[in-house]
N, C-alpha and C positions, 0 to 999 in steps of 0.2 A: 765537515762535508757530510752530504747525505749518506755516503757510503759508511760513515762511522755510526749512523743511527738507524739505518733501515736496510732493506734488501734491494740495494741498487749499487751501481758502480760510479755514479756521478758524484762530484764533478770529474771532469777529465784530469789526467795526471798533471797537466800544465797548471791548471787553476788550483788543483789540490795542493800542489807544492807551495803555492803562494798564500794559502790560508793562515799559517802561523804568523806571517808578517802582517797580513790584513788585521788579524786579531790584535796584534800589538799596536798597530796604528790606531785602531778604533779605541782601544783602552787608553791611549794617550790623549784623546780629545774629550771634551765635556768635563763634567765635575768628577768628584771622588766616587769610587765604586766599591761595592761590597760583593765579593764573590763567594759562592757555595756556602751560604749560611745554613746551618743545620743544628738540630738538637738530638743527641743520642742518649737513650735511657728512658726510664718510665717512672711514674709516681711510686713512692715507696722505697726509692733508692736514689743514687746519684744520677743527675742528668747533666751531660756535658754539652756546652754551646761552643761552636767554633765557626770561623769564617776567615777569609783572606781579604785584606784591604788593598786598594790600588796604591797606597802610599802609607807612610807612618802617620796615623791619624788618631785622634781621640775617639773612643767608642764606648757604647753603653749597651748592656744586655738587661732587659726589663721583662719580668714575668708578672702578669696580672691575673687575678682569679675571675670567676664567672660574674662577680658583682663589679668588676673594674678596679678593685683595690690592688695595690702593688703587693705581691706575695714574696718577691725576691728581686734583687737588683745588684749589678756590679758594673764597674767601669775601669777603663785603662787607656793606654796609649801605645800604639805600635802598628805594624802591618799585619799582625795576626790577632784574632780574637780567640781566646781559649779560657773558658771559665766553667766551673762545675758547681751546680746547685745541689745541695743536700736536701732532697725532697722526701726523705724518709718519714717525716712527720706531717707532710702536707695533706690536708683533707682531700679525699677523692672527689674531684670535680674537673671541669674543663678549664684549662689555662691557655692564655695566649702569650706567646713570647715574641719579642722584637729585638733585633740587633740593629743599632742605629749609629750613624756617624754624621757629623754636620755636613750638609751639602750632598749626601749620598742617598740613594733610594734604599730604604730600610728593608731588611730581610725579616720575615715574620712567619709564624706557624702556630700550631696548637699542640697541647699535651693533654692527655686524659680524655675523658668522655663527657659530653654534655649531659648524659643521663647519669645522675648521681644516685647511687644506691642508698636507700633509707634503711638504716640499722639502728637498733636500740639495744645497747650492750652494757655490761658491767653494772647492772642494777643492784643496789644494795640499800639496806636500811640499818643505820647505826645509832643507837642499839636496836636489836630486833625484838626487844621485850619492853613493854611499857606498863607502868603501874600508876594510873591516874589517881589523883587525890593525895592528900597529905603532903609529902615532900615533892616539890615540883621538879627536882633534878632528874627524875626518871619518867616524866610525863611526855617528853618530846623526842622524836627521832629525826635524823637527817637522811633524806633519800638522795642518792647519787646515781647518775646514769650517764651514758655517753651516746650522743646522737651522731649518726654518720652524715646527716644532711639537715638543713633547717626544716623545721616542721612544727605543727601545733601539737603540744603534748598535753594529755589529760591524765591526771592521777586520781584514782578512786579507791575507797576503802570497801572491801568486799568481805562478807562474813563467810562462815564455813559452808553455808547453804547456797553460796553463789549470789546472794542478794547484795546489791549496792547500798551501803550504809550512808556514804557521804562522798561528795566530789571534793577532793583535797586541793586540786590545782588544775587550771586549764588556761593555756596561753601559748602564743608562738615563741619558739626558742631557736637560737642559732645552732649550727653544728658544733660539736665538741662536748666537753664534760659539763654537766649541769647539776645543780643541787636545789633542793627545796626542803622545807621542814613541815612536819605534821605533829600536832599536839593532841593527845588523846583527852577526851572530855570525861568528867566524872559522870557515872551513870551508864557508860558504855558497857555492855555485857561482857563478862569474862569469856575468853575463848581464843581460838585460832582464827586469824584473819589473813587477808592477802591485800597488799597494795598493788593494784593493777595499773600498769603504765601503758598508754597507747599513744602512738605518734602517727600523724597523717599529714599529707601534703595536698596542694591544690590539684595535682595531677593524679590523685587517688592512690598514691602509694601509702602503705600502712606498715607499722611494726609494733610489736607488743612485748611486754616483759612482766613477770610476776615476782613479787617479793613477799616471802612469808613474814608475818608479824604476830606476836603473841601479846594479848592484852589481859592482864589479871591484876587486880588490886589487893590480892590477899597478902602480898609481900611488898612492903614499901620502904623507901629510904635505905636502899641496899648499898652498903659500902664495904670495902675490904682494906685492911691496913695491918702492918706496913706492906709496901710492895716488895721490899727486900728485908729478909730477917735471918737471924743466925740462931741455930739450935744450940751452938756452943755457948751463946750468951743467954740461954734459957728464954729466948724469945719465942713468940708464936705468931702465926698469921691468923687474923681474926676477921670473921664476917659479922657485921652488925646490921640489923634490919628490924622492921616492925611488922608484926603479924596483925592483920585487921580481923581475922577470924581463926578458929582452930583449924589446924592442918596436920598432915603427916609429912615428915621430912627425913632426908638422909643426906649426910655430907660425905663425899668421897674425894680422894686426892688422886689425880691422874698424872702420869708422866707420859706424854704423847697420848696414845689411846689405851694405855695399860693402867688399871687401878692398882695403886701401890699401898693405899691405906684407906680405912673407913673410920675416921674419927668419931662420927655420929651415925650409928646404925639407924634403921627405920624405926621411927618413934613418933608419938603424937605430941603436939605442942599447942599450948593455949595461946590466945590472942595476947599481944603485948610486945614489948621490946625484947629482942633476942640477941645473943652473941654466941657464935660457934667458933671454935679455934682448932688449929692443927699445930702441934709443937715441933713439927719437922722430923718426927720419928716414925719408923716403920713398925708393923705389928709386933715384931720381936723385940722392940725397945731400942734398937740401934738407930743412930742418926742417919737419915736418908742422904744419899750423895748430893753434893751441890748441883744446882741446876734449876731450870724452869719447871714449875708445876701448875696444874689447873685445879682450883677448888671448885668442885661441881656439887651444887645444891639442888636436889630433886624434891619437888614439892607436889603433893597431891591435895587438892581442895575439892569442894563440891562440884566445881565446874570442869576441871581438867587436871592433868599431870603435866608439869613443865619443869624445865631445868634452867638454872641461872649459873653462869660460870664467871670466874675471874682468875687471872694469871698472877702468880707470885714467884719470887726467886728466893731459893734457899741458898744461903752463902754462910757456911760455918767455918771457912778457912781464912785465917789471918792473912793480910797482904804480905808479900815477900819483899824485903828491902835488900837490894844488892848494893854494897858499898863499892863505888868506883874509885873514890879517893877520900880517905878520912880527912886529909889535910886541906883539900880544896872544897870539901863539903859537896861532893858530887855523888848522886845516888840514882839507882834505877828501881822503879816500882812496878810490881806485877799486875796492878789493876788500878782503876780510878780510886783516889784516896784524898783525904784531907791531911796535910802534913803540918806538924808543929815542931819547930826547932827551938829547943830550950837551951839558952846560954845564960847561966847565972840566973838573975831575976828577969831577964828579957825573954820574950817569946816572939817568934816569927812564923807566920802561917801562910799557907798557900793551898790551892785546890788543883789537883790534876784530874782532868776529865777523861783521860785515857791512860793506859799503861805507857810509861815513858821514863826517860832519864831527865833529871833536873839538878840544878845547883843552887846553893844559897851564896850570894855574894855579900860579904861583910867587909867593912873597911879594915877591920883588924881580925885576923884569923884567930878564933877562940882556941884556947888550950884544952878546953873541956866542953862537951855539949851532949845533948840527948835528942835524937830524932824520933818522933812518934808518928806513926801512920795509922789512920782510922778509915776503914772502908764504909760503904753505904749501909752495911748490916751492923756496924758497930764493932766489928772485929779489929783488934789492935795489935800492932807489932812495933818494936822499937829497937834502936841500936844506940850505943853510947861510945864516947871517945874521950880519952884523957891522954894528953901528951906526956911523954916520959922525960 
């Protein structure tokens, strides 16, 4: 009645008392009906769709994006529609939703805004140092970025004076994470550069991002090995590279942001192949604690001073073997290892990718055996068994 929705007393009490039955009579005629369709929530989180049907009917909820593509959909059967869309990862744009049932007039609405913000985020270059010429492995970098909306993206290489050296890329790109590659050419001057990204749309929205990039061909073919080493096994982490001209260098070892060792103090080096090492020991001669370290090589050449880094893991501790059952050959290992079970002249091997419990199932239980565990750094532990 009007009295339920506005500032009036109509209809009169007699007619007002009949309205519920009139509503039921109207609902009973015609085709199926969808009552009170709604969507509660917003993009970036759960959105719940609900409605009531005039009978137990099949129903479908469909969400389409601004381009008309289906972004989400669900269906069911019953007199109630109740479905939640996880829109936490949905791009920010305008969506249209529809709750439909055969023969009924659909319920529809919109979510989000037709005005899509243009953002250019998470811009990175990996690696951020290039050494063109010689070994091609460090001539190319991968540029990654995330677009908040479809746009035309242009990437340019800019020198330290702000002058554009080259246009790397220019093309329309869809919303989401995108990548492209850039290969430095021989003859490009050594120095600090910037990869400048700019995004633009037809309605004049713009966004930009800058990525620092160092180009220097003084140090080429830079590799570090091994990635995991053991001081207890007298191993060392080595940096191998080629110098194309004389430079001054220093090698430091960092744990986090703290310098824990300086295996190579500041010194001059001639052009040619070089190998620098760290034996995993601290300045006082003791073995450094197990963990991740950064080998930081600082180079000064006629053009600039730059630093190249690589991560290594020092592991001087043998794996721990916990015997759960000698008879059933069940063991627990404290870290990823390669296992070798020696039974007489026979050997059985397996690799564990994580710390875990494991068993060896043999047709006949051996009366004697030896289990050997070797970790990635070459540290070895073993246990032996002999039945009495």
